[in-house]
N, C-alpha and C positions, 0 to 999 in steps of 0.2 A: 504494500500500500504506500502510495506516495505521501510525502510530508504535507503537500497541499490538501489532500483529501483528509488526512488526520487533523490538520488545522481547522478545516471547514467543519468536520464532524465535532471536533472539540468545541468550537464556537457554538454550534447548535446545542450540544449537551449543556453548555454553560447557560444558554438562554432558557432551555427547558427547566433547569434548576432555578434560575432567577424567577421565572414565571410561576413555576410549581403547578400542581393540578394537572389538568388535561391539556395535551398538545396535539394538534392535528397537522396533516400534511400541508394544508393551506397556511397555517401559522408558520410552519418551517419555511415554506416558499416565500412568504412575505418577509420573514426575517432575513433570508438570504438576499432578497432584492434590496431591502433597506440597508443592509450592511455592505453591499457591493459585491457579494459573491455571485449573485445573478444566475445560478443554474436554473434549469427548468424544474417544473413541479415533480417530474419523475425522479430527478436527482434528489430532491428533498425527501421524497417518499423512501427511496433506497437508503438514504443516510439514516433515516429514522429506523428502518428495518435492520440496518447494520448495527446500530446502537442497541437494538433489542436483542439481536443475536449474541452480542457481547455481554448481555445480562444487565445492561445499564438502564434500559427502559423495558416496560411491560407493554405488550400490544393488547388492546381490548376492542371488542366490537366486531361487526361484520366487515368484510373486505372493502366494501364501498363506503364505509363510514368509520374507518379505523381511528382509534384514539390511543395516544401513547402517554404513559405516566412514568414517573421515576420508579425504578425497581426499588424495593425496600432496602436491599443491601447497598445499592448505589446511593440512596438518600442518606443512609446512616454513615457510610464511609466517605462520601463525596463532600 
């Protein structure tokens, strides 16, 4: 994984932690656009999924309305 991707996903994880609660693909996409990362919505979704695979986020809800929350262990240690 490139440093640029790690940095982008790290920034997204920091934003999820700052906001707390529920985070959607749309929120991730808006965050990226507002901070100059500017990737497409699909990249935002894949970054959220990658953070979930790492155990940092939990995925909840149906595929067409997925919501991400901080994983308990990530919230405690992060």
